[in-house]
C-alpha positions as CSV (number, residue, x, y, z in Angstrom):
1,X,-21.4,45.7,68.0
2,X,-18.9,45.4,65.6
3,X,-16.6,43.5,68.2
4,X,-19.4,41.6,69.2
5,X,-20.9,40.3,66.2
6,X,-17.2,39.0,65.1
7,X,-16.7,37.3,68.3
8,X,-20.1,35.3,67.7
9,X,-19.3,34.7,64.5
10,X,-15.7,33.4,65.3
11,X,-17.8,31.6,68.5
12,X,-20.5,29.9,66.1
13,X,-17.1,29.4,63.9
14,X,-15.6,27.1,66.4
15,X,-18.7,25.6,67.5
16,X,-19.5,24.2,63.6
17,X,-16.3,22.5,63.1
18,X,-15.8,21.3,66.9
19,X,-12.5,23.6,68.1
20,X,-14.0,23.2,71.7
21,X,-11.0,25.0,73.5
22,X,-11.7,28.2,70.8
23,X,-15.1,28.2,71.6
24,X,-14.6,28.3,75.2
25,X,-12.4,31.3,74.6
26,X,-14.5,33.2,72.3
27,X,-17.6,32.2,74.6
28,X,-15.3,34.3,77.6
29,X,-14.3,36.9,75.5
30,X,-17.7,37.6,74.3
31,X,-19.1,37.7,78.4
32,X,-16.8,40.4,78.5
33,X,-18.3,42.1,75.3
34,X,-21.2,41.8,76.5
35,X,-21.1,43.2,80.0
36,X,-19.0,46.1,78.2
37,X,-22.6,46.8,75.8
38,X,-24.8,46.5,79.1
39,X,-22.6,49.2,80.5
40,X,-22.7,51.5,77.6
41,X,-26.1,51.0,77.0
42,X,-27.2,51.7,81.0
43,X,-25.1,55.0,80.5
44,X,-27.3,56.6,77.1
45,X,-30.5,54.8,78.7
46,X,-31.8,58.0,80.1
47,X,-30.6,60.6,77.7
48,X,-32.8,62.1,74.8
49,X,-30.3,63.5,72.6
50,X,-29.5,59.6,72.0
51,X,-32.5,58.8,71.4
52,X,-33.3,61.5,68.6
53,X,-29.6,60.7,67.4
54,X,-30.5,56.6,67.2
55,X,-33.9,57.3,65.1
56,X,-32.3,60.0,63.1
57,X,-29.4,57.9,62.3
58,X,-31.1,54.3,61.9
59,X,-33.8,56.2,59.6
60,X,-31.0,57.6,57.1
61,X,-29.0,54.5,57.4
62,X,-32.0,52.3,56.2
63,X,-33.6,54.4,53.8
64,X,-31.1,55.6,51.9
65,X,-30.4,52.6,50.3
66,X,-34.2,51.8,49.8
67,X,-34.3,55.7,48.3
68,X,-31.4,54.7,46.1
69,X,-33.2,51.7,44.3
70,X,-37.0,53.4,44.2
71,X,-35.8,56.5,42.8
72,X,-33.5,54.6,40.1
73,X,-36.7,52.6,39.3
74,X,-38.8,56.3,39.1
75,X,-36.3,58.4,37.4
76,X,-35.5,54.8,34.5
77,X,-39.4,54.7,34.1
78,X,-40.0,58.3,33.5
79,X,-36.8,58.8,31.0
80,X,-38.5,55.5,29.4
81,X,-41.8,57.8,28.9
82,X,-43.3,54.9,30.6
83,X,-45.1,56.7,33.0
84,X,-48.1,54.6,33.1
85,X,-46.2,52.4,34.8
86,X,-45.1,54.4,37.6
87,X,-48.2,53.4,40.1
88,X,-47.0,50.2,40.3
89,X,-44.2,51.5,41.8
90,X,-45.7,54.0,44.3
91,X,-47.7,50.9,44.9
92,X,-44.9,49.1,45.9
93,X,-43.0,51.2,48.2
94,X,-46.7,52.4,50.0
95,X,-47.5,48.6,50.4
96,X,-44.0,48.3,51.4
97,X,-44.9,51.0,54.6
98,X,-48.3,49.7,54.9
99,X,-46.7,46.8,55.8
100,X,-44.4,47.9,58.5
101,X,-46.9,49.9,60.2
102,X,-48.3,46.3,61.2
103,X,-44.9,44.4,61.5
104,X,-45.0,47.4,64.3
105,X,-48.7,46.9,65.8
106,X,-48.0,43.0,65.7
107,X,-44.1,43.5,67.2
108,X,-45.7,45.6,69.7
109,X,-49.1,44.2,70.7
110,X,-49.2,40.8,69.9
111,X,-45.7,38.4,69.3
112,X,-42.4,39.6,69.3
113,X,-40.1,39.3,66.7
114,X,-37.7,37.1,67.2
115,X,-34.1,38.1,65.7
116,X,-33.3,34.8,63.9
117,X,-36.5,36.0,62.1
118,X,-35.5,39.4,61.6
119,X,-32.3,38.2,59.9
120,X,-33.9,35.5,57.7
121,X,-35.9,38.2,56.7
122,X,-33.4,41.3,56.0
123,X,-31.3,37.8,54.4
124,X,-33.8,36.1,52.0
125,X,-35.0,39.6,50.8
126,X,-31.4,41.0,50.2
127,X,-30.5,38.8,48.0
128,X,-33.9,38.1,46.3
129,X,-33.1,41.8,45.4
130,X,-29.5,41.4,44.5
131,X,-30.3,39.1,41.9
132,X,-33.0,41.3,39.8
133,X,-30.5,44.6,40.6
134,X,-28.2,42.5,38.5
135,X,-30.4,42.1,35.9
136,X,-31.3,45.2,35.4
137,X,-28.3,46.9,36.2
138,X,-27.3,44.5,33.2
139,X,-29.6,45.3,31.0
140,X,-29.3,49.4,31.5
141,X,-26.0,48.7,30.7
142,X,-26.2,46.6,27.7
143,X,-28.6,49.8,26.2
144,X,-26.3,52.0,27.3
145,X,-23.1,50.4,25.7
146,X,-24.2,49.3,23.0
147,X,-25.2,52.7,21.6
148,X,-29.1,51.3,20.8
149,X,-30.8,52.2,24.0
150,X,-32.8,55.2,21.7
151,X,-33.8,53.0,19.5
152,X,-35.0,49.9,21.9
153,X,-37.2,52.9,23.9
154,X,-38.5,54.0,21.3
155,X,-39.9,50.9,19.4
156,X,-39.4,47.9,21.8
157,X,-40.5,49.2,25.7
158,X,-43.8,50.3,24.9
159,X,-44.8,46.1,23.8
160,X,-41.8,44.5,26.5
161,X,-43.3,46.6,29.7
162,X,-46.5,43.7,29.9
163,X,-48.5,43.7,32.9
164,X,-46.3,40.9,34.4
165,X,-43.3,43.2,34.3
166,X,-44.9,45.5,35.8
167,X,-46.3,43.2,38.7
168,X,-42.3,42.7,39.1
169,X,-41.8,46.1,39.4
170,X,-44.5,46.8,42.2
171,X,-42.3,43.0,44.0
172,X,-39.1,45.3,43.5
173,X,-40.3,48.4,45.2
174,X,-41.8,46.4,47.7
175,X,-39.0,44.5,48.8
176,X,-36.4,47.3,48.3
177,X,-38.5,49.6,51.2
178,X,-39.6,46.6,53.5
179,X,-36.6,45.1,54.4
180,X,-35.5,48.6,55.3
181,X,-39.3,49.3,57.0
182,X,-38.9,45.8,58.7
183,X,-35.3,46.4,60.3
184,X,-36.3,50.5,61.2
185,X,-39.6,49.0,63.0
186,X,-37.7,47.0,65.4
187,X,-34.6,49.0,65.8
188,X,-37.3,51.7,66.9
189,X,-39.3,49.8,69.0
190,X,-35.9,49.1,70.9
191,X,-35.7,52.5,71.0
192,X,-39.0,53.2,72.5
193,X,-38.0,51.1,75.9
194,X,-36.4,54.1,76.8
195,X,-39.5,56.1,76.8
196,X,-38.3,59.2,75.2
197,X,-41.4,59.6,72.5
198,X,-40.7,63.3,71.6
199,X,-37.3,62.4,71.0
200,X,-38.0,59.6,69.1
201,X,-40.6,61.1,66.8
202,X,-38.2,64.4,66.3
203,X,-35.9,61.7,65.1
204,X,-38.3,60.1,62.7
205,X,-39.4,63.9,61.5
206,X,-36.2,64.8,60.3
207,X,-34.8,61.8,59.5
208,X,-38.0,62.0,57.1
209,X,-37.5,65.3,55.8
210,X,-33.8,64.5,55.1
211,X,-35.0,61.3,53.2
212,X,-37.6,63.5,51.4
213,X,-34.5,66.4,50.0
214,X,-32.6,63.4,48.9
215,X,-35.5,61.9,46.6
216,X,-35.7,65.3,45.4
217,X,-32.2,66.0,44.3
218,X,-31.5,62.6,42.6
219,X,-34.9,63.0,40.9
220,X,-33.8,66.0,39.8
221,X,-30.4,65.7,38.6
222,X,-31.5,62.2,37.0
223,X,-33.8,64.5,35.2
224,X,-31.2,66.6,33.7
225,X,-28.9,63.5,32.9
226,X,-29.0,62.5,28.8
227,X,-30.8,58.9,28.9
228,X,-27.7,57.5,27.2
229,X,-25.3,58.8,30.3
230,X,-28.3,57.9,33.3
231,X,-28.3,54.4,32.1
232,X,-24.2,54.0,32.4
233,X,-23.8,55.4,35.4
234,X,-27.7,53.7,36.5
235,X,-26.6,50.2,35.8
236,X,-23.3,51.0,37.9
237,X,-24.9,52.4,41.0
238,X,-27.5,48.7,40.5
239,X,-24.4,46.2,40.4
240,X,-22.5,48.1,43.2
241,X,-26.0,47.9,45.5
242,X,-26.4,44.5,44.4
243,X,-22.8,43.4,45.7
244,X,-23.4,45.0,48.9
245,X,-27.4,43.2,49.3
246,X,-25.5,40.0,48.7
247,X,-23.3,40.9,51.3
248,X,-25.7,41.8,54.0
249,X,-28.6,39.0,52.7
250,X,-25.3,36.2,53.8
251,X,-24.3,37.5,56.7
252,X,-28.4,38.1,57.8
253,X,-28.5,34.2,56.8
254,X,-25.2,33.6,59.2
255,X,-26.5,34.9,61.9
256,X,-29.7,33.6,61.9
257,X,-27.8,30.1,61.4
258,X,-29.2,29.1,57.7
259,X,-25.5,29.9,56.5
260,X,-21.9,28.4,58.0
261,X,-20.1,31.6,59.4
262,X,-16.0,31.0,59.0
263,X,-13.8,33.5,59.6
264,X,-11.4,35.3,57.5
265,X,-8.9,38.3,58.1
266,X,-11.2,40.6,55.9
267,X,-12.2,44.2,56.5
268,X,-15.6,44.4,58.1
269,X,-17.7,47.2,56.0
270,X,-21.1,47.6,57.0
271,X,-22.6,50.0,55.4
272,X,-21.1,47.8,52.0
273,X,-22.1,44.9,52.9
274,X,-18.4,43.9,53.7
275,X,-18.5,41.7,56.9
276,X,-15.3,38.9,58.2
277,X,-16.2,35.5,56.3
278,X,-15.3,33.4,53.9
279,X,-19.6,33.1,52.7
280,X,-19.8,36.9,52.4
281,X,-16.7,37.4,51.0
282,X,-17.8,35.1,48.1
283,X,-20.8,35.8,48.0
284,X,-19.3,39.4,46.9
285,X,-17.0,37.9,44.4
286,X,-19.4,36.0,42.8
287,X,-21.7,38.9,41.9
288,X,-19.2,41.6,41.2
289,X,-17.5,38.8,38.7
290,X,-20.9,38.5,36.8
291,X,-21.5,42.0,36.5
292,X,-18.1,42.3,35.7
293,X,-18.4,39.5,32.7
294,X,-21.9,41.2,32.0
295,X,-20.4,45.0,31.4
296,X,-17.7,43.2,29.4
297,X,-19.5,41.2,27.0
298,X,-21.8,44.1,26.6
299,X,-18.6,46.4,25.5
300,X,-17.6,43.8,22.7
301,X,-20.8,43.4,21.9
302,X,-20.8,47.7,21.3
303,X,-17.6,47.6,19.3
304,X,-19.1,45.4,17.5
305,X,-22.6,47.4,16.6
306,X,-20.0,50.7,16.0
307,X,-18.3,48.9,13.3
């Protein structure tokens, strides 16, 4: 899959720049890769264990990322003493699961969802979530490094958490979960073609159980953590997720044809949103530089406050 994705980006880049000779060579390589992929898929098509492992790993891969965001929001609101806003967060991820079920029904019984539509949805939602998370991460880091977090929480948070802010939390919770549910639904629809419903449901059940344990561990750990340290660690984690989502979002738009793709000698680490194209690398570097600049400004303000 990695080789095919890289080959497609090289093919598209060659076409976009008018290098027809390179495009023809890339097309020839892709033909060979497609034949190899077809053989691999045929070999595992009738294996129930493949369906089980595929369902389990897909759910874990897609679910953990959404879980980190939602659990972080829940832990933050509990630390801030704003449990009254938690229903908005819970309503967001529950609505996302319901929307995922509707997406599955539409994709299965009404119309087919193209790969381009999937990539556009994932790309736009990833970039939106990256921007929101970057802002949240810088805000949390400011409160932890400036030494003003306790006074802020006691005196200002109640008035600052307006109805609009609560619905913004709902939106972030919905987007964070739906972008993962959307892709999971399409992957599961593909796995269901092999006909191993029992293995598919077994992988789904085990994945849900594993995610529940991970969520419990994250919430338990955050509950025991001092609030200043929680803010500091969470701000870094949120910034890292923002960088990852920036790369994934740009890659999704590239695969949909919305953004050009210029291959570069760069690592390909999908779990970190790192892809060997100039556009994805630039997007991640920009988000990283903004985060580092924000953290540096917060640190300077903290020293002035302490003095």
